[in-house]
ZADO-1210 file (C-alpha; in nm, 4 decimals, padded with zeros to 6 digits):
<atoms>
<atom x="-01.1655" y="-00.6430" z="-02.1457" code="MET" pos="1"/>
<atom x="-01.1608" y="-00.7990" z="-01.7992" code="VAL" pos="2"/>
<atom x="-01.4940" y="-00.9642" z="-01.8733" code="ARG" pos="3"/>
<atom x="-01.3570" y="-01.1111" z="-02.1981" code="THR" pos="4"/>
<atom x="-01.0513" y="-01.2492" z="-02.0183" code="ILE" pos="5"/>
<atom x="-01.2661" y="-01.3888" z="-01.7372" code="THR" pos="6"/>
<atom x="-01.5046" y="-01.5468" z="-01.9881" code="SER" pos="7"/>
<atom x="-01.2144" y="-01.7069" z="-02.1717" code="ARG" pos="8"/>
<atom x="-01.0682" y="-01.8361" z="-01.8460" code="MET" pos="9"/>
<atom x="-01.4028" y="-01.9898" z="-01.7493" code="LEU" pos="10"/>
<atom x="-01.4360" y="-02.1467" z="-02.0931" code="LEU" pos="11"/>
<atom x="-01.0840" y="-02.2859" z="-02.0672" code="ALA" pos="12"/>
<atom x="-01.1604" y="-02.4328" z="-01.7240" code="ALA" pos="13"/>
<atom x="-01.4794" y="-02.5891" z="-01.8561" code="ALA" pos="14"/>
<atom x="-01.2969" y="-02.7428" z="-02.1476" code="LEU" pos="15"/>
<atom x="-01.0240" y="-02.8844" z="-01.9237" code="VAL" pos="16"/>
<atom x="-01.2918" y="-03.0454" z="-01.7052" code="ALA" pos="17"/>
<atom x="-01.4525" y="-03.1935" z="-02.0154" code="GLY" pos="18"/>
<atom x="-01.1165" y="-03.3280" z="-02.1327" code="LEU" pos="19"/>
<atom x="-01.0651" y="-03.5029" z="-01.8039" code="ALA" pos="20"/>
<atom x="-01.4072" y="-03.6652" z="-01.8258" code="ALA" pos="21"/>
<atom x="-01.4346" y="-03.7748" z="-02.1881" code="CYS" pos="22"/>
<atom x="-01.0808" y="-03.7805" z="-02.3171" code="GLY" pos="23"/>
<atom x="-00.9083" y="-04.1133" z="-02.3442" code="ASN" pos="24"/>
<atom x="-00.5560" y="-03.9953" z="-02.2713" code="GLU" pos="25"/>
<atom x="-00.4715" y="-04.2266" z="-01.9873" code="THR" pos="26"/>
<atom x="-00.1582" y="-04.3984" z="-01.8675" code="PRO" pos="27"/>
<atom x="-00.1161" y="-04.7611" z="-01.9568" code="ALA" pos="28"/>
<atom x="-00.4259" y="-04.9556" z="-01.8680" code="GLU" pos="29"/>
<atom x="-00.4217" y="-05.1043" z="-01.5209" code="GLN" pos="30"/>
<atom x="-00.4807" y="-05.4734" z="-01.4676" code="ALA" pos="31"/>
<atom x="-00.3498" y="-05.7551" z="-01.2516" code="PRO" pos="32"/>
<atom x="00.0139" y="-05.8421" z="-01.3175" code="ALA" pos="33"/>
<atom x="-00.0858" y="-06.1840" z="-01.4540" code="ASP" pos="34"/>
<atom x="-00.3532" y="-06.0463" z="-01.6878" code="ALA" pos="35"/>
<atom x="-00.3522" y="-06.1466" z="-02.0520" code="VAL" pos="36"/>
<atom x="-00.2657" y="-05.8511" z="-02.2785" code="PRO" pos="37"/>
<atom x="-00.5501" y="-05.6948" z="-02.4753" code="ALA" pos="38"/>
<atom x="-00.3929" y="-05.8275" z="-02.7962" code="ALA" pos="39"/>
<atom x="-00.4821" y="-06.1827" z="-02.6855" code="GLY" pos="40"/>
<atom x="-00.8284" y="-06.0828" z="-02.5688" code="ALA" pos="41"/>
<atom x="-01.1597" y="-06.1315" z="-02.7432" code="PRO" pos="42"/>
<atom x="-01.2247" y="-05.8874" z="-03.0257" code="SER" pos="43"/>
<atom x="-01.4945" y="-05.7171" z="-02.8142" code="ALA" pos="44"/>
<atom x="-01.2239" y="-05.5657" z="-02.5928" code="ILE" pos="45"/>
<atom x="-01.0344" y="-05.4096" z="-02.8840" code="LYS" pos="46"/>
<atom x="-01.3590" y="-05.2953" z="-03.0446" code="GLU" pos="47"/>
<atom x="-01.4783" y="-05.1277" z="-02.7254" code="ARG" pos="48"/>
<atom x="-01.1389" y="-04.9638" z="-02.6699" code="GLN" pos="49"/>
<atom x="-01.1400" y="-04.8350" z="-03.0284" code="ASP" pos="50"/>
<atom x="-01.4972" y="-04.7110" z="-02.9817" code="ASN" pos="51"/>
<atom x="-01.4071" y="-04.5174" z="-02.6669" code="PHE" pos="52"/>
<atom x="-01.0997" y="-04.3698" z="-02.8374" code="LYS" pos="53"/>
<atom x="-01.3244" y="-04.2507" z="-03.1217" code="ALA" pos="54"/>
<atom x="-01.5643" y="-04.0945" z="-02.8682" code="ILE" pos="55"/>
<atom x="-01.2678" y="-03.9169" z="-02.7091" code="GLY" pos="56"/>
<atom x="-01.1518" y="-03.7935" z="-03.0499" code="LYS" pos="57"/>
<atom x="-01.4979" y="-03.6544" z="-03.1304" code="ALA" pos="58"/>
<atom x="-01.5157" y="-03.4861" z="-02.7907" code="PHE" pos="59"/>
<atom x="-01.1732" y="-03.3276" z="-02.8492" code="LYS" pos="60"/>
<atom x="-01.2972" y="-03.1930" z="-03.1832" code="ALA" pos="61"/>
<atom x="-01.5907" y="-03.0297" z="-03.0039" code="VAL" pos="62"/>
<atom x="-01.3571" y="-02.8744" z="-02.7475" code="ARG" pos="63"/>
<atom x="-01.1242" y="-02.7493" z="-03.0213" code="ALA" pos="64"/>
<atom x="-01.4131" y="-02.5647" z="-03.1846" code="GLU" pos="65"/>
<atom x="-01.5136" y="-02.4043" z="-02.8552" code="LEU" pos="66"/>
<atom x="-01.1615" y="-02.2718" z="-02.8097" code="GLU" pos="67"/>
<atom x="-01.2106" y="-02.0593" z="-03.1216" code="LYS" pos="68"/>
<atom x="-01.3579" y="-01.7113" z="-03.1092" code="ASP" pos="69"/>
<atom x="-01.6063" y="-01.8183" z="-03.3767" code="THR" pos="70"/>
<atom x="-01.6692" y="-02.1918" z="-03.3501" code="PRO" pos="71"/>
<atom x="-01.8124" y="-02.3914" z="-03.6362" code="ASP" pos="72"/>
<atom x="-02.1341" y="-02.5202" z="-03.4810" code="PHE" pos="73"/>
<atom x="-02.1801" y="-02.7612" z="-03.7707" code="GLY" pos="74"/>
<atom x="-01.8562" y="-02.9351" z="-03.6705" code="VAL" pos="75"/>
<atom x="-01.9778" y="-02.9460" z="-03.3104" code="ILE" pos="76"/>
<atom x="-02.3118" y="-03.0928" z="-03.4145" code="SER" pos="77"/>
<atom x="-02.1464" y="-03.3519" z="-03.6387" code="THR" pos="78"/>
<atom x="-01.9164" y="-03.4636" z="-03.3586" code="ASN" pos="79"/>
<atom x="-02.2018" y="-03.4704" z="-03.1070" code="ALA" pos="80"/>
<atom x="-02.3884" y="-03.6990" z="-03.3479" code="ASN" pos="81"/>
<atom x="-02.0762" y="-03.9141" z="-03.3798" code="GLU" pos="82"/>
<atom x="-02.0537" y="-03.9448" z="-03.0000" code="ILE" pos="83"/>
<atom x="-02.4198" y="-04.0429" z="-02.9952" code="ASN" pos="84"/>
<atom x="-02.3752" y="-04.3047" z="-03.2684" code="THR" pos="85"/>
<atom x="-02.0680" y="-04.4519" z="-03.0996" code="LEU" pos="86"/>
<atom x="-02.2351" y="-04.4336" z="-02.7602" code="GLY" pos="87"/>
<atom x="-02.5241" y="-04.6434" z="-02.8880" code="ALA" pos="88"/>
<atom x="-02.2777" y="-04.9287" z="-02.9474" code="LYS" pos="89"/>
<atom x="-02.1299" y="-04.9304" z="-02.5967" code="ILE" pos="90"/>
<atom x="-02.3643" y="-05.1820" z="-02.4370" code="GLU" pos="91"/>
<atom x="-02.2747" y="-05.4483" z="-02.6918" code="GLY" pos="92"/>
<atom x="-01.9021" y="-05.4227" z="-02.6214" code="TYR" pos="93"/>
<atom x="-01.9146" y="-05.5787" z="-02.2753" code="PHE" pos="94"/>
<atom x="-02.0006" y="-05.9470" z="-02.3171" code="PRO" pos="95"/>
<atom x="-01.9454" y="-06.1810" z="-02.0241" code="ALA" pos="96"/>
<atom x="-01.5881" y="-06.3066" z="-02.0009" code="GLY" pos="97"/>
<atom x="-01.4152" y="-05.9801" z="-02.1013" code="THR" pos="98"/>
<atom x="-01.3304" y="-05.8248" z="-01.7650" code="SER" pos="99"/>
<atom x="-01.0202" y="-05.7905" z="-01.5519" code="VAL" pos="100"/>
<atom x="-01.1614" y="-06.0728" z="-01.3410" code="GLU" pos="101"/>
<atom x="-01.1445" y="-06.2913" z="-01.6523" code="ASP" pos="102"/>
<atom x="-00.7729" y="-06.2162" z="-01.6807" code="GLY" pos="103"/>
<atom x="-00.7798" y="-05.9438" z="-01.9435" code="TYR" pos="104"/>
<atom x="-00.5977" y="-05.6127" z="-01.9410" code="LYS" pos="105"/>
<atom x="-00.8852" y="-05.3662" z="-01.9433" code="THR" pos="106"/>
<atom x="-01.0031" y="-05.0598" z="-01.7559" code="GLU" pos="107"/>
<atom x="-01.3579" y="-05.1957" z="-01.7418" code="ALA" pos="108"/>
<atom x="-01.4548" y="-05.2540" z="-01.3802" code="LEU" pos="109"/>
<atom x="-01.6493" y="-05.5648" z="-01.2728" code="PRO" pos="110"/>
<atom x="-01.9343" y="-05.3294" z="-01.1748" code="ALA" pos="111"/>
<atom x="-02.0323" y="-05.3222" z="-01.5438" code="ILE" pos="112"/>
<atom x="-02.1392" y="-05.6851" z="-01.5213" code="TRP" pos="113"/>
<atom x="-02.2502" y="-05.6741" z="-01.1566" code="ALA" pos="114"/>
<atom x="-02.4777" y="-05.3716" z="-01.2051" code="LYS" pos="115"/>
<atom x="-02.5958" y="-05.3888" z="-01.5665" code="PRO" pos="116"/>
<atom x="-02.8987" y="-05.1627" z="-01.5134" code="GLU" pos="117"/>
<atom x="-02.6799" y="-04.8872" z="-01.3640" code="GLU" pos="118"/>
<atom x="-02.4359" y="-04.9250" z="-01.6520" code="PHE" pos="119"/>
<atom x="-02.7212" y="-04.9044" z="-01.9017" code="LYS" pos="120"/>
<atom x="-02.8511" y="-04.5891" z="-01.7290" code="ALA" pos="121"/>
<atom x="-02.5049" y="-04.4296" z="-01.7381" code="ALA" pos="122"/>
<atom x="-02.4796" y="-04.5082" z="-02.1088" code="ASN" pos="123"/>
<atom x="-02.8253" y="-04.3618" z="-02.1665" code="GLN" pos="124"/>
<atom x="-02.7105" y="-04.0402" z="-01.9974" code="LYS" pos="125"/>
<atom x="-02.4260" y="-04.0173" z="-02.2524" code="LEU" pos="126"/>
<atom x="-02.6752" y="-04.0694" z="-02.5342" code="LEU" pos="127"/>
<atom x="-02.9147" y="-03.8077" z="-02.3958" code="ASP" pos="128"/>
<atom x="-02.6463" y="-03.5447" z="-02.3380" code="GLU" pos="129"/>
<atom x="-02.4800" y="-03.5959" z="-02.6772" code="SER" pos="130"/>
<atom x="-02.8192" y="-03.5659" z="-02.8502" code="ALA" pos="131"/>
<atom x="-02.8864" y="-03.2433" z="-02.6576" code="LYS" pos="132"/>
<atom x="-02.5465" y="-03.1103" z="-02.7635" code="LEU" pos="133"/>
<atom x="-02.6324" y="-03.1631" z="-03.1284" code="SER" pos="134"/>
<atom x="-02.9615" y="-02.9784" z="-03.0812" code="THR" pos="135"/>
<atom x="-02.8049" y="-02.6920" z="-02.8850" code="VAL" pos="136"/>
<atom x="-02.5251" y="-02.6555" z="-03.1413" code="ALA" pos="137"/>
<atom x="-02.7843" y="-02.5956" z="-03.4129" code="ALA" pos="138"/>
<atom x="-02.8839" y="-02.2730" z="-03.2331" code="ASP" pos="139"/>
<atom x="-02.5287" y="-02.1352" z="-03.2578" code="GLY" pos="140"/>
<atom x="-02.5132" y="-02.0050" z="-02.8994" code="ASP" pos="141"/>
<atom x="-02.1570" y="-02.0556" z="-02.7752" code="LYS" pos="142"/>
<atom x="-02.2489" y="-02.0168" z="-02.4072" code="ALA" pos="143"/>
<atom x="-02.5300" y="-02.2719" z="-02.4346" code="ALA" pos="144"/>
<atom x="-02.3062" y="-02.5138" z="-02.6241" code="VAL" pos="145"/>
<atom x="-02.0331" y="-02.4739" z="-02.3617" code="THR" pos="146"/>
<atom x="-02.2835" y="-02.5504" z="-02.0861" code="ALA" pos="147"/>
<atom x="-02.4030" y="-02.8592" z="-02.2732" code="GLN" pos="148"/>
<atom x="-02.0454" y="-02.9754" z="-02.3291" code="VAL" pos="149"/>
<atom x="-02.0054" y="-02.9573" z="-01.9509" code="MET" pos="150"/>
<atom x="-02.3184" y="-03.1706" z="-01.9102" code="ALA" pos="151"/>
<atom x="-02.1835" y="-03.4218" z="-02.1613" code="LEU" pos="152"/>
<atom x="-01.8495" y="-03.4275" z="-01.9794" code="GLY" pos="153"/>
<atom x="-02.0411" y="-03.4911" z="-01.6586" code="GLY" pos="154"/>
<atom x="-02.2080" y="-03.7932" z="-01.8184" code="ALA" pos="155"/>
<atom x="-01.8661" y="-03.9266" z="-01.9156" code="CYS" pos="156"/>
<atom x="-01.7262" y="-03.8626" z="-01.5688" code="LYS" pos="157"/>
<atom x="-02.0242" y="-04.0260" z="-01.3985" code="GLY" pos="158"/>
<atom x="-01.9704" y="-04.3456" z="-01.5921" code="CYS" pos="159"/>
<atom x="-01.5930" y="-04.3414" z="-01.5463" code="HIS" pos="160"/>
<atom x="-01.6284" y="-04.3033" z="-01.1699" code="GLU" pos="161"/>
<atom x="-01.8417" y="-04.6161" z="-01.1356" code="LYS" pos="162"/>
<atom x="-01.7374" y="-04.8371" z="-01.4227" code="PHE" pos="163"/>
<atom x="-01.3768" y="-04.7604" z="-01.5193" code="ARG" pos="164"/>
<atom x="-01.0454" y="-04.8163" z="-01.3432" code="VAL" pos="165"/>
<atom x="-00.9371" y="-04.4922" z="-01.1765" code="ASP" pos="166"/>
<atom x="-00.6433" y="-04.3882" z="-01.3903" code="ASP" pos="167"/>
<atom x="-00.5462" y="-04.1159" z="-01.1423" code="GLU" pos="168"/>
<atom x="-00.3925" y="-04.3694" z="-00.9020" code="LYS" pos="169"/>
</atoms>
């Protein structure tokens, strides 16, 4: 019984860490006081924000399954594929002229445009880890899926740390 409780506590901790990395539940976006609201921004900003919200929603669905005693690995695989599909669109959502420096209210840091190869590599990590999650989910091993969800959360966190406004401030 102690082992079951400990295992559940570890799983819960892992899921919380994943939520922090991939979830999109942040306070109001931070930008300079004179920034133009996102509503007046190019459509790429709204599209990228919607895309990231959809990634967060898919990640939450994965976490919800892992909280169950008997997760539906098909649901996990489907959502991992959704994250991968949405992740493949990320690069196209950051055209020049859509940053905070251009006067728009966005959490996208200027590093995205200053270090495009690093940003591309971070995005590729998301694609790789979400593809692995889909593959691992097919095996139906909850422990392996949990470990891969942690790896996927790490990919999200790695990108957020370098390319997204720190919403913890």
